[in-house]
All heavy atoms as a GROMACS GRO file, in nm:
protein
  607
    1LYS      N    1  -3.153  -0.590   4.741
    1LYS     CA    2  -3.079  -0.645   4.630
    1LYS      C    3  -3.176  -0.722   4.540
    1LYS      O    4  -3.256  -0.801   4.589
    1LYS     CB    5  -2.968  -0.735   4.682
    1LYS     CG    6  -2.880  -0.789   4.575
    1LYS     CD    7  -2.764  -0.865   4.638
    1LYS     CE    8  -2.680  -0.924   4.527
    1LYS     NZ    9  -2.567  -0.997   4.580
    2LEU      N   10  -3.168  -0.699   4.407
    2LEU     CA   11  -3.255  -0.768   4.314
    2LEU      C   12  -3.197  -0.903   4.276
    2LEU      O   13  -3.077  -0.918   4.258
    2LEU     CB   14  -3.274  -0.686   4.186
    2LEU     CG   15  -3.348  -0.554   4.200
    2LEU    CD1   16  -3.346  -0.480   4.068
    2LEU    CD2   17  -3.491  -0.578   4.244
    3SER      N   18  -3.285  -1.000   4.264
    3SER     CA   19  -3.239  -1.130   4.216
    3SER      C   20  -3.228  -1.128   4.065
    3SER      O   21  -3.288  -1.044   3.997
    3SER     CB   22  -3.336  -1.240   4.260
    3SER     OG   23  -3.459  -1.225   4.191
    4ALA      N   24  -3.152  -1.219   4.007
    4ALA     CA   25  -3.130  -1.222   3.862
    4ALA      C   26  -3.260  -1.235   3.785
    4ALA      O   27  -3.274  -1.183   3.676
    4ALA     CB   28  -3.036  -1.336   3.828
    5LYS      N   29  -3.357  -1.304   3.838
    5LYS     CA   30  -3.484  -1.323   3.767
    5LYS      C   31  -3.577  -1.203   3.782
    5LYS      O   32  -3.681  -1.198   3.720
    5LYS     CB   33  -3.554  -1.448   3.820
    5LYS     CG   34  -3.480  -1.575   3.784
    5LYS     CD   35  -3.557  -1.695   3.830
    5LYS     CE   36  -3.482  -1.822   3.794
    5LYS     NZ   37  -3.558  -1.940   3.832
    6ASN      N   38  -3.540  -1.107   3.863
    6ASN     CA   39  -3.626  -0.993   3.890
    6ASN      C   40  -3.579  -0.867   3.817
    6ASN      O   41  -3.629  -0.759   3.842
    6ASN     CB   42  -3.633  -0.968   4.040
    6ASN     CG   43  -3.752  -0.883   4.078
    6ASN    OD1   44  -3.847  -0.872   4.002
    6ASN    ND2   45  -3.745  -0.822   4.194
    7LEU      N   46  -3.483  -0.879   3.726
    7LEU     CA   47  -3.431  -0.765   3.653
    7LEU      C   48  -3.506  -0.745   3.524
    7LEU      O   49  -3.546  -0.841   3.459
    7LEU     CB   50  -3.282  -0.785   3.620
    7LEU     CG   51  -3.189  -0.796   3.738
    7LEU    CD1   52  -3.049  -0.827   3.690
    7LEU    CD2   53  -3.189  -0.668   3.817
    8LYS      N   54  -3.527  -0.620   3.486
    8LYS     CA   55  -3.584  -0.594   3.355
    8LYS      C   56  -3.538  -0.458   3.305
    8LYS      O   57  -3.506  -0.369   3.383
    8LYS     CB   58  -3.735  -0.604   3.355
    8LYS     CG   59  -3.808  -0.507   3.444
    8LYS     CD   60  -3.956  -0.534   3.433
    8LYS     CE   61  -4.032  -0.455   3.539
    8LYS     NZ   62  -4.175  -0.470   3.524
    9LEU      N   63  -3.533  -0.446   3.176
    9LEU     CA   64  -3.490  -0.323   3.110
    9LEU      C   65  -3.614  -0.258   3.050
    9LEU      O   66  -3.688  -0.321   2.976
    9LEU     CB   67  -3.389  -0.357   3.000
    9LEU     CG   68  -3.332  -0.240   2.923
    9LEU    CD1   69  -3.250  -0.150   3.015
    9LEU    CD2   70  -3.244  -0.291   2.810
   10VAL      N   71  -3.637  -0.132   3.084
   10VAL     CA   72  -3.756  -0.063   3.034
   10VAL      C   73  -3.716   0.071   2.974
   10VAL      O   74  -3.613   0.129   3.009
   10VAL     CB   75  -3.860  -0.040   3.145
   10VAL    CG1   76  -3.916  -0.171   3.196
   10VAL    CG2   77  -3.803   0.040   3.259
   11ARG      N   78  -3.797   0.118   2.882
   11ARG     CA   79  -3.774   0.248   2.823
   11ARG      C   80  -3.825   0.355   2.919
   11ARG      O   81  -3.926   0.337   2.985
   11ARG     CB   82  -3.851   0.259   2.692
   11ARG     CG   83  -3.794   0.170   2.585
   11ARG     CD   84  -3.877   0.171   2.461
   11ARG     NE   85  -3.913   0.305   2.418
   11ARG     CZ   86  -3.985   0.330   2.313
   11ARG    NH1   87  -4.030   0.234   2.238
   11ARG    NH2   88  -4.014   0.454   2.279
   12PRO      N   89  -3.755   0.467   2.925
   12PRO     CA   90  -3.805   0.575   3.010
   12PRO      C   91  -3.937   0.628   2.956
   12PRO      O   92  -3.962   0.625   2.836
   12PRO     CB   93  -3.697   0.681   3.002
   12PRO     CG   94  -3.609   0.644   2.890
   12PRO     CD   95  -3.632   0.500   2.858
   13SER      N   96  -4.021   0.673   3.043
   13SER     CA   97  -4.152   0.724   3.006
   13SER      C   98  -4.168   0.865   3.060
   13SER      O   99  -4.140   0.892   3.176
   13SER     CB  100  -4.260   0.632   3.064
   13SER     OG  101  -4.387   0.683   3.036
   14LEU      N  102  -4.212   0.957   2.975
   14LEU     CA  103  -4.224   1.097   3.013
   14LEU      C  104  -4.304   1.119   3.141
   14LEU      O  105  -4.262   1.198   3.226
   14LEU     CB  106  -4.284   1.177   2.896
   14LEU     CG  107  -4.277   1.328   2.907
   14LEU    CD1  108  -4.134   1.377   2.918
   14LEU    CD2  109  -4.344   1.391   2.786
   15PRO      N  110  -4.419   1.053   3.160
   15PRO     CA  111  -4.494   1.076   3.285
   15PRO      C  112  -4.418   1.041   3.412
   15PRO      O  113  -4.452   1.088   3.519
   15PRO     CB  114  -4.617   0.986   3.269
   15PRO     CG  115  -4.634   0.972   3.122
   15PRO     CD  116  -4.495   0.970   3.066
   16ASN      N  117  -4.313   0.961   3.400
   16ASN     CA  118  -4.232   0.929   3.518
   16ASN      C  119  -4.142   1.046   3.559
   16ASN      O  120  -4.089   1.048   3.669
   16ASN     CB  121  -4.146   0.806   3.493
   16ASN     CG  122  -4.228   0.682   3.478
   16ASN    OD1  123  -4.339   0.673   3.528
   16ASN    ND2  124  -4.175   0.585   3.408
   17TYR      N  125  -4.123   1.141   3.470
   17TYR     CA  126  -4.031   1.252   3.496
   17TYR      C  127  -4.101   1.387   3.504
   17TYR      O  128  -4.053   1.477   3.571
   17TYR     CB  129  -3.924   1.258   3.386
   17TYR     CG  130  -3.839   1.134   3.382
   17TYR    CD1  131  -3.867   1.031   3.294
   17TYR    CD2  132  -3.732   1.119   3.469
   17TYR    CE1  133  -3.790   0.917   3.292
   17TYR    CE2  134  -3.654   1.005   3.468
   17TYR     CZ  135  -3.685   0.904   3.378
   17TYR     OH  136  -3.610   0.791   3.377
   18ILE      N  137  -4.210   1.403   3.431
   18ILE     CA  138  -4.282   1.530   3.428
   18ILE      C  139  -4.422   1.506   3.480
   18ILE      O  140  -4.499   1.428   3.422
   18ILE     CB  141  -4.285   1.588   3.286
   18ILE    CG1  142  -4.142   1.617   3.240
   18ILE    CG2  143  -4.371   1.713   3.280
   18ILE    CD1  144  -4.132   1.668   3.098
   19VAL      N  145  -4.456   1.575   3.589
   19VAL     CA  146  -4.584   1.550   3.654
   19VAL      C  147  -4.685   1.661   3.625
   19VAL      O  148  -4.800   1.633   3.592
   19VAL     CB  149  -4.563   1.535   3.806
   19VAL    CG1  150  -4.695   1.514   3.878
   19VAL    CG2  151  -4.468   1.420   3.835
   20THR      N  152  -4.641   1.785   3.632
   20THR     CA  153  -4.735   1.896   3.618
   20THR      C  154  -4.729   1.957   3.479
   20THR      O  155  -4.632   1.943   3.406
   20THR     CB  156  -4.704   2.007   3.720
   20THR    OG1  157  -4.577   2.065   3.687
   20THR    CG2  158  -4.702   1.954   3.862
   21ARG      N  159  -4.834   2.029   3.444
   21ARG     CA  160  -4.840   2.100   3.317
   21ARG      C  161  -4.729   2.206   3.310
   21ARG      O  162  -4.670   2.228   3.204
   21ARG     CB  163  -4.978   2.166   3.302
   21ARG     CG  164  -4.997   2.245   3.177
   21ARG     CD  165  -5.010   2.155   3.058
   21ARG     NE  166  -5.022   2.235   2.936
   21ARG     CZ  167  -5.035   2.183   2.819
   21ARG    NH1  168  -5.043   2.053   2.804
   21ARG    NH2  169  -5.044   2.259   2.713
   22GLU      N  170  -4.700   2.269   3.421
   22GLU     CA  171  -4.595   2.371   3.425
   22GLU      C  172  -4.458   2.311   3.392
   22GLU      O  173  -4.380   2.372   3.319
   22GLU     CB  174  -4.592   2.440   3.562
   22GLU     CG  175  -4.712   2.526   3.592
   22GLU     CD  176  -4.836   2.446   3.634
   22GLU    OE1  177  -4.822   2.330   3.681
   22GLU    OE2  178  -4.947   2.500   3.619
   23GLU      N  179  -4.431   2.194   3.447
   23GLU     CA  180  -4.304   2.127   3.415
   23GLU      C  181  -4.297   2.094   3.267
   23GLU      O  182  -4.194   2.115   3.202
   23GLU     CB  183  -4.290   1.997   3.494
   23GLU     CG  184  -4.255   2.014   3.638
   23GLU     CD  185  -4.245   1.878   3.705
   23GLU    OE1  186  -4.346   1.805   3.709
   23GLU    OE2  187  -4.135   1.845   3.752
   24TYR      N  188  -4.407   2.043   3.213
   24TYR     CA  189  -4.412   2.008   3.071
   24TYR      C  190  -4.382   2.130   2.985
   24TYR      O  191  -4.302   2.125   2.893
   24TYR     CB  192  -4.549   1.950   3.036
   24TYR     CG  193  -4.567   1.924   2.889
   24TYR    CD1  194  -4.516   1.810   2.830
   24TYR    CD2  195  -4.634   2.016   2.809
   24TYR    CE1  196  -4.531   1.786   2.696
   24TYR    CE2  197  -4.650   1.994   2.674
   24TYR     CZ  198  -4.598   1.878   2.618
   24TYR     OH  199  -4.613   1.857   2.484
   25GLU      N  200  -4.448   2.241   3.014
   25GLU     CA  201  -4.429   2.364   2.937
   25GLU      C  202  -4.285   2.416   2.949
   25GLU      O  203  -4.228   2.463   2.852
   25GLU     CB  204  -4.530   2.470   2.979
   25GLU     CG  205  -4.671   2.434   2.935
   25GLU     CD  206  -4.777   2.529   2.988
   25GLU    OE1  207  -4.744   2.621   3.066
   25GLU    OE2  208  -4.894   2.509   2.951
   26LYS      N  209  -4.229   2.407   3.068
   26LYS     CA  210  -4.091   2.452   3.090
   26LYS      C  211  -3.994   2.372   3.002
   26LYS      O  212  -3.910   2.430   2.932
   26LYS     CB  213  -4.054   2.435   3.238
   26LYS     CG  214  -3.909   2.461   3.268
   26LYS     CD  215  -3.878   2.424   3.412
   26LYS     CE  216  -3.728   2.416   3.432
   26LYS     NZ  217  -3.692   2.357   3.559
   27TYR      N  218  -4.005   2.241   3.005
   27TYR     CA  219  -3.914   2.158   2.928
   27TYR      C  220  -3.941   2.166   2.778
   27TYR      O  221  -3.847   2.160   2.698
   27TYR     CB  222  -3.917   2.014   2.978
   27TYR     CG  223  -3.855   2.000   3.115
   27TYR    CD1  224  -3.930   1.959   3.223
   27TYR    CD2  225  -3.721   2.032   3.136
   27TYR    CE1  226  -3.873   1.948   3.349
   27TYR    CE2  227  -3.665   2.022   3.262
   27TYR     CZ  228  -3.741   1.980   3.367
   27TYR     OH  229  -3.685   1.970   3.492
   28ALA      N  230  -4.066   2.180   2.739
   28ALA     CA  231  -4.098   2.196   2.597
   28ALA      C  232  -4.039   2.326   2.544
   28ALA      O  233  -3.983   2.330   2.434
   28ALA     CB  234  -4.249   2.193   2.576
   29GLU      N  235  -4.049   2.433   2.622
   29GLU     CA  236  -3.992   2.562   2.582
   29GLU      C  237  -3.840   2.552   2.568
   29GLU      O  238  -3.782   2.603   2.472
   29GLU     CB  239  -4.028   2.668   2.686
   29GLU     CG  240  -3.979   2.806   2.651
   29GLU     CD  241  -4.022   2.908   2.756
   29GLU    OE1  242  -4.140   2.910   2.793
   29GLU    OE2  243  -3.934   2.985   2.800
   30GLU      N  244  -3.775   2.483   2.660
   30GLU     CA  245  -3.631   2.464   2.652
   30GLU      C  246  -3.593   2.382   2.528
   30GLU      O  247  -3.496   2.414   2.459
   30GLU     CB  248  -3.580   2.394   2.779
   30GLU     CG  249  -3.432   2.366   2.781
   30GLU     CD  250  -3.346   2.490   2.794
   30GLU    OE1  251  -3.397   2.600   2.817
   30GLU    OE2  252  -3.223   2.476   2.780
   31LEU      N  253  -3.669   2.279   2.502
   31LEU     CA  254  -3.643   2.197   2.383
   31LEU      C  255  -3.654   2.279   2.256
   31LEU      O  256  -3.566   2.275   2.170
   31LEU     CB  257  -3.741   2.080   2.378
   31LEU     CG  258  -3.733   1.991   2.255
   31LEU    CD1  259  -3.597   1.924   2.246
   31LEU    CD2  260  -3.844   1.888   2.258
   32TRP      N  261  -3.761   2.359   2.243
   32TRP     CA  262  -3.778   2.443   2.124
   32TRP      C  263  -3.667   2.546   2.113
   32TRP      O  264  -3.618   2.576   2.005
   32TRP     CB  265  -3.915   2.512   2.124
   32TRP     CG  266  -4.024   2.419   2.085
   32TRP    CD1  267  -4.122   2.368   2.164
   32TRP    CD2  268  -4.046   2.363   1.954
   32TRP    NE1  269  -4.202   2.284   2.091
   32TRP    CE2  270  -4.159   2.280   1.963
   32TRP    CE3  271  -3.980   2.374   1.831
   32TRP    CZ2  272  -4.207   2.209   1.854
   32TRP    CZ3  273  -4.029   2.304   1.723
   32TRP    CH2  274  -4.140   2.223   1.734
   33ARG      N  275  -3.626   2.602   2.225
   33ARG     CA  276  -3.517   2.701   2.224
   33ARG      C  277  -3.389   2.638   2.168
   33ARG      O  278  -3.320   2.696   2.084
   33ARG     CB  279  -3.493   2.754   2.365
   33ARG     CG  280  -3.392   2.870   2.372
   33ARG     CD  281  -3.371   2.919   2.514
   33ARG     NE  282  -3.308   2.819   2.598
   33ARG     CZ  283  -3.178   2.785   2.592
   33ARG    NH1  284  -3.099   2.842   2.505
   33ARG    NH2  285  -3.128   2.694   2.673
   34LEU      N  286  -3.358   2.517   2.213
   34LEU     CA  287  -3.239   2.448   2.164
   34LEU      C  288  -3.252   2.411   2.016
   34LEU      O  289  -3.156   2.418   1.940
   34LEU     CB  290  -3.212   2.323   2.247
   34LEU     CG  291  -3.169   2.350   2.391
   34LEU    CD1  292  -3.167   2.220   2.471
   34LEU    CD2  293  -3.033   2.418   2.394
   35MET      N  294  -3.371   2.373   1.975
   35MET     CA  295  -3.393   2.339   1.834
   35MET      C  296  -3.374   2.461   1.745
   35MET      O  297  -3.312   2.452   1.638
   35MET     CB  298  -3.532   2.278   1.814
   35MET     CG  299  -3.545   2.140   1.872
   35MET     SD  300  -3.711   2.073   1.869
   35MET     CE  301  -3.745   2.067   1.695
   36ILE      N  302  -3.425   2.574   1.788
   36ILE     CA  303  -3.412   2.698   1.711
   36ILE      C  304  -3.265   2.738   1.698
   36ILE      O  305  -3.221   2.785   1.593
   36ILE     CB  306  -3.497   2.810   1.773
   36ILE    CG1  307  -3.646   2.778   1.750
   36ILE    CG2  308  -3.460   2.945   1.717
   36ILE    CD1  309  -3.740   2.866   1.830
   37LYS      N  310  -3.189   2.718   1.804
   37LYS     CA  311  -3.046   2.752   1.801
   37LYS      C  312  -2.963   2.644   1.733
   37LYS      O  313  -2.841   2.653   1.730
   37LYS     CB  314  -2.995   2.773   1.944
   37LYS     CG  315  -3.046   2.900   2.008
   37LYS     CD  316  -2.981   2.919   2.143
   37LYS     CE  317  -3.020   3.053   2.200
   37LYS     NZ  318  -2.947   3.082   2.324
   38GLU      N  319  -3.029   2.541   1.679
   38GLU     CA  320  -2.962   2.431   1.609
   38GLU      C  321  -2.857   2.363   1.695
   38GLU      O  322  -2.744   2.338   1.652
   38GLU     CB  323  -2.906   2.479   1.476
   38GLU     CG  324  -3.012   2.531   1.382
   38GLU     CD  325  -2.958   2.578   1.248
   38GLU    OE1  326  -2.837   2.561   1.221
   38GLU    OE2  327  -3.037   2.631   1.170
   39LYS      N  328  -2.893   2.331   1.815
   39LYS     CA  329  -2.803   2.263   1.907
   39LYS      C  330  -2.811   2.111   1.894
   39LYS      O  331  -2.744   2.038   1.964
   39LYS     CB  332  -2.833   2.302   2.052
   39LYS     CG  333  -2.809   2.448   2.082
   39LYS     CD  334  -2.662   2.480   2.076
   39LYS     CE  335  -2.636   2.624   2.114
   39LYS     NZ  336  -2.498   2.660   2.106
   40PHE      N  337  -2.896   2.062   1.803
   40PHE     CA  338  -2.912   1.919   1.781
   40PHE      C  339  -2.843   1.880   1.652
   40PHE      O  340  -2.851   1.949   1.552
   40PHE     CB  341  -3.060   1.880   1.770
   40PHE     CG  342  -3.136   1.898   1.897
   40PHE    CD1  343  -3.217   2.007   1.916
   40PHE    CD2  344  -3.126   1.805   1.998
   40PHE    CE1  345  -3.288   2.025   2.032
   40PHE    CE2  346  -3.196   1.820   2.116
   40PHE     CZ  347  -3.277   1.930   2.133
   41ASP      N  348  -2.777   1.769   1.654
   41ASP     CA  349  -2.716   1.714   1.532
   41ASP      C  350  -2.802   1.596   1.490
   41ASP      O  351  -2.785   1.485   1.539
   41ASP     CB  352  -2.573   1.671   1.560
   41ASP     CG  353  -2.504   1.618   1.436
   41ASP    OD1  354  -2.545   1.655   1.324
   41ASP    OD2  355  -2.408   1.542   1.451
   42VAL      N  356  -2.896   1.622   1.400
   42VAL     CA  357  -2.989   1.518   1.356
   42VAL      C  358  -2.942   1.465   1.222
   42VAL      O  359  -2.927   1.541   1.126
   42VAL     CB  360  -3.133   1.574   1.344
   42VAL    CG1  361  -3.228   1.466   1.295
   42VAL    CG2  362  -3.179   1.629   1.478
   43ARG      N  363  -2.918   1.337   1.216
   43ARG     CA  364  -2.874   1.273   1.092
   43ARG      C  365  -2.996   1.220   1.017
   43ARG      O  366  -3.070   1.136   1.069
   43ARG     CB  367  -2.780   1.158   1.122
   43ARG     CG  368  -2.734   1.085   0.996
   43ARG     CD  369  -2.653   0.964   1.029
   43ARG     NE  370  -2.527   1.007   1.090
   43ARG     CZ  371  -2.427   0.925   1.117
   43ARG    NH1  372  -2.439   0.797   1.093
   43ARG    NH2  373  -2.317   0.972   1.172
   44VAL      N  374  -3.017   1.270   0.897
   44VAL     CA  375  -3.124   1.221   0.811
   44VAL      C  376  -3.060   1.127   0.710
   44VAL      O  377  -2.980   1.169   0.627
   44VAL     CB  378  -3.199   1.335   0.741
   44VAL    CG1  379  -3.304   1.279   0.646
   44VAL    CG2  380  -3.263   1.429   0.843
   45HIS      N  381  -3.095   1.001   0.719
   45HIS     CA  382  -3.037   0.901   0.629
   45HIS      C  383  -3.093   0.915   0.488
   45HIS      O  384  -3.018   0.916   0.391
   45HIS     CB  385  -3.064   0.760   0.682
   45HIS     CG  386  -3.014   0.652   0.592
   45HIS    ND1  387  -2.882   0.616   0.587
   45HIS    CD2  388  -3.078   0.574   0.501
   45HIS    CE1  389  -2.866   0.520   0.498
   45HIS    NE2  390  -2.984   0.493   0.444
   46LYS      N  391  -3.227   0.926   0.479
   46LYS     CA  392  -3.290   0.931   0.348
   46LYS      C  393  -3.431   0.986   0.361
   46LYS      O  394  -3.496   0.968   0.462
   46LYS     CB  395  -3.294   0.791   0.286
   46LYS     CG  396  -3.339   0.788   0.142
   46LYS     CD  397  -3.319   0.649   0.083
   46LYS     CE  398  -3.364   0.649  -0.063
   46LYS     NZ  399  -3.349   0.517  -0.123
   47THR      N  400  -3.476   1.052   0.254
   47THR     CA  401  -3.614   1.099   0.245
   47THR      C  402  -3.685   1.017   0.139
   47THR      O  403  -3.638   1.007   0.026
   47THR     CB  404  -3.617   1.249   0.208
   47THR    OG1  405  -3.546   1.321   0.309
   47THR    CG2  406  -3.758   1.300   0.202
   48TYR      N  407  -3.796   0.957   0.179
   48TYR     CA  408  -3.874   0.873   0.089
   48TYR      C  409  -4.005   0.943   0.053
   48TYR      O  410  -4.070   1.000   0.140
   48TYR     CB  411  -3.912   0.740   0.156
   48TYR     CG  412  -3.798   0.651   0.190
   48TYR    CD1  413  -3.726   0.668   0.307
   48TYR    CD2  414  -3.762   0.546   0.107
   48TYR    CE1  415  -3.621   0.583   0.340
   48TYR    CE2  416  -3.657   0.461   0.138
   48TYR     CZ  417  -3.588   0.480   0.255
   48TYR     OH  418  -3.484   0.396   0.287
   49PRO      N  419  -4.048   0.933  -0.074
   49PRO     CA  420  -4.183   0.978  -0.105
   49PRO      C  421  -4.282   0.882  -0.037
   49PRO      O  422  -4.250   0.764  -0.016
   49PRO     CB  423  -4.193   0.970  -0.257
   49PRO     CG  424  -4.069   0.906  -0.306
   49PRO     CD  425  -3.975   0.888  -0.190
   50LEU      N  426  -4.399   0.930  -0.001
   50LEU     CA  427  -4.496   0.849   0.070
   50LEU      C  428  -4.528   0.720  -0.004
   50LEU      O  429  -4.550   0.616   0.057
   50LEU     CB  430  -4.624   0.930   0.094
   50LEU     CG  431  -4.727   0.869   0.187
   50LEU    CD1  432  -4.666   0.835   0.322
   50LEU    CD2  433  -4.845   0.963   0.206
   51LYS      N  434  -4.525   0.725  -0.136
   51LYS     CA  435  -4.555   0.604  -0.215
   51LYS      C  436  -4.452   0.494  -0.193
   51LYS      O  437  -4.476   0.377  -0.220
   51LYS     CB  438  -4.567   0.637  -0.363
   51LYS     CG  439  -4.436   0.681  -0.429
   51LYS     CD  440  -4.457   0.712  -0.577
   51LYS     CE  441  -4.330   0.756  -0.644
   51LYS     NZ  442  -4.226   0.653  -0.650
   52ASP      N  443  -4.334   0.528  -0.140
   52ASP     CA  444  -4.228   0.431  -0.113
   52ASP      C  445  -4.220   0.393   0.035
   52ASP      O  446  -4.115   0.350   0.084
   52ASP     CB  447  -4.093   0.485  -0.159
   52ASP     CG  448  -4.085   0.499  -0.310
   52ASP    OD1  449  -4.163   0.433  -0.381
   52ASP    OD2  450  -4.002   0.580  -0.357
   53ALA      N  451  -4.330   0.406   0.107
   53ALA     CA  452  -4.332   0.375   0.250
   53ALA      C  453  -4.293   0.230   0.276
   53ALA      O  454  -4.224   0.200   0.373
   53ALA     CB  455  -4.469   0.404   0.309
   54ALA      N  456  -4.335   0.139   0.188
   54ALA     CA  457  -4.300  -0.002   0.206
   54ALA      C  458  -4.148  -0.022   0.199
   54ALA      O  459  -4.091  -0.098   0.276
   54ALA     CB  460  -4.371  -0.088   0.102
   55GLN      N  461  -4.083   0.049   0.107
   55GLN     CA  462  -3.937   0.038   0.096
   55GLN      C  463  -3.870   0.096   0.220
   55GLN      O  464  -3.771   0.040   0.269
   55GLN     CB  465  -3.887   0.110  -0.029
   55GLN     CG  466  -3.737   0.099  -0.050
   55GLN     CD  467  -3.691  -0.046  -0.066
   55GLN    OE1  468  -3.746  -0.118  -0.148
   55GLN    NE2  469  -3.593  -0.087   0.013
   56ALA      N  470  -3.922   0.206   0.271
   56ALA     CA  471  -3.866   0.265   0.393
   56ALA      C  472  -3.876   0.166   0.508
   56ALA      O  473  -3.780   0.148   0.585
   56ALA     CB  474  -3.939   0.395   0.427
   57GLN      N  475  -3.989   0.099   0.521
   57GLN     CA  476  -4.008  -0.001   0.627
   57GLN      C  477  -3.910  -0.117   0.608
   57GLN      O  478  -3.848  -0.164   0.703
   57GLN     CB  479  -4.152  -0.052   0.627
   57GLN     CG  480  -4.180  -0.154   0.736
   57GLN     CD  481  -4.169  -0.097   0.875
   57GLN    OE1  482  -4.196   0.021   0.897
   57GLN    NE2  483  -4.129  -0.179   0.970
   58THR      N  484  -3.894  -0.162   0.485
   58THR     CA  485  -3.800  -0.271   0.455
   58THR      C  486  -3.658  -0.230   0.492
   58THR      O  487  -3.584  -0.308   0.553
   58THR     CB  488  -3.807  -0.309   0.306
   58THR    OG1  489  -3.940  -0.351   0.276
   58THR    CG2  490  -3.709  -0.418   0.271
   59ASP      N  491  -3.620  -0.108   0.457
   59ASP     CA  492  -3.486  -0.060   0.491
   59ASP      C  493  -3.465  -0.054   0.642
   59ASP      O  494  -3.358  -0.089   0.692
   59ASP     CB  495  -3.460   0.077   0.427
   59ASP     CG  496  -3.447   0.070   0.276
   59ASP    OD1  497  -3.440  -0.043   0.221
   59ASP    OD2  498  -3.445   0.176   0.213
   60LEU      N  499  -3.567  -0.010   0.714
   60LEU     CA  500  -3.557  -0.007   0.861
   60LEU      C  501  -3.540  -0.147   0.918
   60LEU      O  502  -3.453  -0.171   1.002
   60LEU     CB  503  -3.684   0.056   0.921
   60LEU     CG  504  -3.690   0.206   0.928
   60LEU    CD1  505  -3.829   0.250   0.973
   60LEU    CD2  506  -3.586   0.261   1.022
   61GLU      N  507  -3.624  -0.238   0.873
   61GLU     CA  508  -3.621  -0.374   0.926
   61GLU      C  509  -3.490  -0.446   0.894
   61GLU      O  510  -3.445  -0.529   0.972
   61GLU     CB  511  -3.739  -0.454   0.872
   61GLU     CG  512  -3.871  -0.409   0.930
   61GLU     CD  513  -3.991  -0.478   0.867
   61GLU    OE1  514  -3.973  -0.555   0.769
   61GLU    OE2  515  -4.102  -0.456   0.915
   62SER      N  516  -3.431  -0.414   0.780
   62SER     CA  517  -3.306  -0.480   0.742
   62SER      C  518  -3.183  -0.410   0.799
   62SER      O  519  -3.071  -0.450   0.772
   62SER     CB  520  -3.296  -0.488   0.591
   62SER     OG  521  -3.286  -0.359   0.535
   63ARG      N  522  -3.207  -0.304   0.874
   63ARG     CA  523  -3.100  -0.226   0.938
   63ARG      C  524  -3.002  -0.167   0.838
   63ARG      O  525  -2.882  -0.160   0.863
   63ARG     CB  526  -3.028  -0.311   1.043
   63ARG     CG  527  -3.119  -0.353   1.155
   63ARG     CD  528  -3.047  -0.434   1.258
   63ARG     NE  529  -3.137  -0.457   1.370
   63ARG     CZ  530  -3.106  -0.435   1.495
   63ARG    NH1  531  -2.988  -0.390   1.526
   63ARG    NH2  532  -3.193  -0.458   1.589
   64LYS      N  533  -3.055  -0.124   0.725
   64LYS     CA  534  -2.973  -0.059   0.623
   64LYS      C  535  -2.958   0.090   0.647
   64LYS      O  536  -2.893   0.158   0.569
   64LYS     CB  537  -3.036  -0.080   0.485
   64LYS     CG  538  -3.033  -0.221   0.434
   64LYS     CD  539  -3.095  -0.228   0.296
   64LYS     CE  540  -3.093  -0.368   0.243
   64LYS     NZ  541  -3.160  -0.377   0.112
   65THR      N  542  -3.018   0.140   0.751
   65THR     CA  543  -3.022   0.284   0.773
   65THR      C  544  -2.945   0.323   0.898
   65THR      O  545  -2.932   0.246   0.991
   65THR     CB  546  -3.167   0.333   0.786
   65THR    OG1  547  -3.225   0.275   0.902
   65THR    CG2  548  -3.250   0.295   0.664
   66MET      N  549  -2.897   0.446   0.898
   66MET     CA  550  -2.839   0.509   1.016
   66MET      C  551  -2.893   0.650   1.021
   66MET      O  552  -2.868   0.729   0.930
   66MET     CB  553  -2.686   0.513   1.007
   66MET     CG  554  -2.621   0.378   1.024
   66MET     SD  555  -2.442   0.391   1.029
   66MET     CE  556  -2.416   0.488   1.176
   67GLY      N  557  -2.968   0.682   1.122
   67GLY     CA  558  -3.029   0.814   1.130
   67GLY      C  559  -3.178   0.806   1.102
   67GLY      O  560  -3.237   0.699   1.099
   68LYS      N  561  -3.236   0.920   1.079
   68LYS     CA  562  -3.381   0.931   1.060
   68LYS      C  563  -3.419   0.906   0.914
   68LYS      O  564  -3.344   0.938   0.823
   68LYS     CB  565  -3.430   1.069   1.101
   68LYS     CG  566  -3.393   1.108   1.242
   68LYS     CD  567  -3.455   1.014   1.341
   68LYS     CE  568  -3.417   1.051   1.482
   68LYS     NZ  569  -3.444   0.948   1.576
   69LEU      N  570  -3.538   0.852   0.897
   69LEU     CA  571  -3.598   0.839   0.766
   69LEU      C  572  -3.716   0.935   0.762
   69LEU      O  573  -3.796   0.938   0.854
   69LEU     CB  574  -3.648   0.697   0.739
   69LEU     CG  575  -3.545   0.586   0.749
   69LEU    CD1  576  -3.608   0.453   0.712
   69LEU    CD2  577  -3.426   0.614   0.662
   70LEU      N  578  -3.724   1.015   0.658
   70LEU     CA  579  -3.833   1.111   0.645
   70LEU      C  580  -3.925   1.068   0.532
   70LEU      O  581  -3.879   1.013   0.431
   70LEU     CB  582  -3.780   1.251   0.617
   70LEU     CG  583  -3.683   1.309   0.720
   70LEU    CD1  584  -3.637   1.448   0.677
   70LEU    CD2  585  -3.745   1.314   0.858
   71MET      N  586  -4.053   1.094   0.549
   71MET     CA  587  -4.151   1.067   0.444
   71MET      C  588  -4.206   1.201   0.395
   71MET      O  589  -4.237   1.288   0.474
   71MET     CB  590  -4.267   0.982   0.500
   71MET     CG  591  -4.225   0.854   0.568
   71MET     SD  592  -4.149   0.735   0.458
   71MET     CE  593  -4.280   0.697   0.349
   72THR      N  594  -4.216   1.214   0.262
   72THR     CA  595  -4.274   1.335   0.205
   72THR      C  596  -4.402   1.300   0.132
   72THR      O  597  -4.414   1.189   0.076
   72THR     CB  598  -4.176   1.402   0.106
   72THR    OG1  599  -4.140   1.309   0.004
   72THR    CG2  600  -4.051   1.450   0.176
   73PRO      N  601  -4.501   1.390   0.135
   73PRO     CA  602  -4.629   1.362   0.068
   73PRO      C  603  -4.615   1.352  -0.083
   73PRO      O  604  -4.524   1.395  -0.142
   73PRO     CB  605  -4.718   1.479   0.106
   73PRO     CG  606  -4.635   1.575   0.180
   73PRO     CD  607  -4.500   1.517   0.200
   0.00000   0.00000   0.00000
């Protein structure tokens, strides 16, 4: 049993789940297959020109966005 002071929340890390190159290739292939079949619902909030990168950062920090922000050259 963990004590209250011994708890921590961590982000999952890929090396903790995929050990071999074969596993990596298997899951990467599956991911690409799903992407090609458009099985992901990706929300793009806004596309910023690269010159507006500072505004994109400000919008992120102020939590004005929902979804992905894209930068274009």
